[in-house]
Structures are given as C-alpha cells and as structure tokens.
Residue, then its C-alpha position, 0 to 999 in steps of 0.5 A: m467451456s464456461y467458468p461462472s465461478l471466475d466471473l462471480q469471483l471477479d464480481l465479488l472482488d470488484k464489490q469488495l474493492h468498492d467497499l474498501s474505497g468507501h471506507l478509505v474515503d470515510g476514514d473508517a479505520a476498522g472498516l478499512q482493515q476488515a475490507s482489506v482482509q476480505l479483499q486479500s482473501l478474495a484475491v487468493e481465492l481468485m488465484r486458486l480458481a484461476d489455477a484450477a480452471g487454467r490460466d487460459a480461462l482468465g483470457q476468455h469473455g473479457r476477463v483480461n479487461r476486468l482484471r486490468s480494471l481491477s488492477a488499476q482500481l487497486g493501484m488507485a486505492r493503494d495511492n489513496l491509502a498512502r495519501r491518507a497515511a501521510y495526512v494522518e502523520q502530518a495531523l499527528a505531528l501537529v497535535v503531538p510535536g514530540t512524535q515527529n520523525k527525526g531525519t537522517y542527519a538529526g544528530s547534527a546541530r550545525g547548519y552544515g552537519s557535524p565534522i567528519r571523524q578522523s581515521g588512521a593512526f594520527s588523532v591530531l595533526a599540528a603544523 
C-alpha cells in the first residue's frame, strides 16, 4: 500500500526547512518567524499522517533515510539559530553596553567574591 501524502508531506517539510535556512542566512527575522511557524505546522501534520497511516508506513520506500536527513538538517538549523542569537547578543552589548547580562556573581565587587555570611547564634567572634 502506497502513501503518497507522506511523501508529499516530507517534500513540503524539506522545502520549508530549506526556506527557513535561507531566512536564517539572510538575517530576515520576520521571514524566519513565519517559516518556523509553518515548519512546526508541517511537522505536526506529518505526525498526524504517520499516526493515521501507521508507523510502519514511515519505514517504507526510504522514508526513514529522509526523516534522518531532515532531522540532521533541523539540528543544523537549530545550531545556526543559536549562533545567530549569540551574534546578535554580542552586537547589542557593543551598541548598548547597559544591556549586558550580569553574571551569577555580579554583586561581588571584590576580586575573590564577597565574604561568606555567618550562621548560628554568634554574630561576632572575638579572641
């Protein structure tokens, strides 16, 4: 039994992932947002079709290899998106220095951190 809708859905998913990567390279934020929403809806539709056709239908006609390829491409797109986000954060920190994210130990003004708080009943020890 053939499931051409699964193959069509995989083709649409592949095309949309390619479009998303193009928007990411171009730095088009609005296009990137729209492409990612469409990619998500296509992925949900693929899962719906796979559930309706049965999970065994995904294993036929080399669909497993296509899914692995799409998964690898999606991972690369996610990594490139993280790189782009880090680049934008660094550029923003250069343009507007006040927006820099303070570290975990930002409250300490000393080189080795602030002194520890005392605990227990004694507030001061004298020898």
